[in-house]
C-alpha positions as CSV (number, residue, x, y, z in Angstrom):
1,M,22.3,-11.6,14.8
2,N,20.2,-8.5,14.3
3,V,17.3,-8.9,11.7
4,M,15.1,-6.1,10.4
5,G,11.8,-7.0,8.8
6,L,10.1,-4.4,6.5
7,N,6.5,-4.9,5.5
8,F,5.6,-2.5,2.7
9,G,2.0,-3.8,2.3
10,Y,-1.1,-2.6,4.1
11,S,-0.4,-2.0,7.8
12,G,3.2,-1.4,6.9
13,S,5.6,-2.0,9.7
14,V,9.2,-2.5,10.8
15,T,10.2,-5.2,13.2
16,I,13.7,-5.7,14.7
17,V,14.7,-9.0,16.2
18,S,18.0,-9.8,17.9
19,N,18.9,-13.4,18.6
20,G,15.3,-14.5,18.5
21,I,14.0,-11.7,20.8
22,I,11.8,-8.9,19.4
23,L,13.4,-5.6,20.3
24,S,10.9,-3.3,18.5
25,H,7.9,-3.3,16.3
26,V,6.7,0.0,14.8
27,V,3.5,0.3,12.6
28,T,3.6,3.0,9.9
29,A,-0.1,3.9,10.5
30,D,0.9,5.1,14.0
31,E,3.5,7.4,12.6
32,V,1.5,8.9,9.7
33,D,-1.9,8.8,11.5
34,K,-3.6,7.0,8.7
35,K,-5.4,3.7,9.4
36,L,-3.9,0.7,7.5
37,A,-1.2,2.9,6.0
38,R,0.8,1.1,3.3
39,G,4.6,1.0,3.2
40,V,7.4,2.0,5.5
41,T,8.6,5.5,6.0
42,K,12.1,6.7,7.0
43,A,10.6,7.8,10.3
44,T,9.2,4.3,11.0
45,I,12.6,2.7,10.4
46,K,14.3,5.3,12.6
47,K,11.8,4.8,15.4
48,A,12.3,1.0,15.3
49,L,16.1,1.4,15.3
50,D,15.9,3.9,18.2
51,T,13.6,1.7,20.2
52,A,15.9,-1.3,19.7
53,D,18.9,1.0,20.6
54,L,20.6,0.0,17.3
55,R,21.9,1.8,14.2
56,L,21.4,0.7,10.6
57,K,25.0,-0.5,10.5
58,D,24.1,-3.0,13.3
59,I,21.6,-4.8,11.2
60,D,22.9,-8.1,9.7
61,V,20.1,-9.0,7.4
62,T,16.8,-7.5,6.3
63,G,13.7,-9.3,5.2
64,V,11.3,-7.5,2.8
65,V,7.6,-8.1,2.1
66,N,5.6,-6.4,-0.6
67,W,8.4,-4.1,-1.9
68,Y,6.1,-2.6,-4.6
69,A,3.0,-2.3,-2.4
70,D,3.8,1.1,-0.8
71,R,1.8,3.2,-3.3
72,D,-0.7,5.7,-1.9
73,T,-4.2,6.1,-3.4
74,D,-2.9,8.5,-6.0
75,G,-0.2,6.0,-7.1
76,S,2.7,7.8,-5.5
77,E,5.2,6.0,-3.3
78,M,5.2,6.6,0.4
79,F,8.8,7.8,-0.1
80,D,11.2,7.7,-2.9
81,K,13.3,4.6,-2.2
82,V,16.1,5.6,-4.6
83,E,16.4,9.1,-3.2
84,E,16.5,7.7,0.4
85,G,19.2,5.2,-0.6
86,F,17.1,2.0,-0.4
87,Q,17.7,-0.7,-3.0
88,L,17.2,-4.4,-3.3
89,Q,20.2,-6.5,-4.0
90,M,19.4,-10.1,-4.6
91,I,22.2,-12.2,-3.1
92,K,20.6,-15.6,-3.1
93,V,17.2,-16.8,-4.0
94,L,15.8,-19.4,-1.7
95,N,13.6,-22.1,-3.1
96,F,11.3,-23.8,-0.6
97,H,9.9,-27.2,-1.5
98,W,7.0,-28.5,0.6
99,K,6.7,-32.2,1.2
100,I,3.2,-33.4,1.8
101,M,3.0,-36.5,3.9
């Protein structure tokens, strides 16, 4: 199973894991040359996929953190998610219940 994790918060990044093995981890700040850059860019996703030798269609599931945190200091998004074809479709909401012993 191929999993892609997208971190849209500070130090935004993309990580791709296949069958429990990390294939790639790309930090947005390295791509845009801005320390602690928020969000994920199209280039970051492409580099992570290229490094993992995968295509987007090979990804089985994607985990997303801080979807709304990719705003720059002027309030603009790092990239227009709608224009780039990104959208969130909630398939199932998982509820975690912690049991304290």
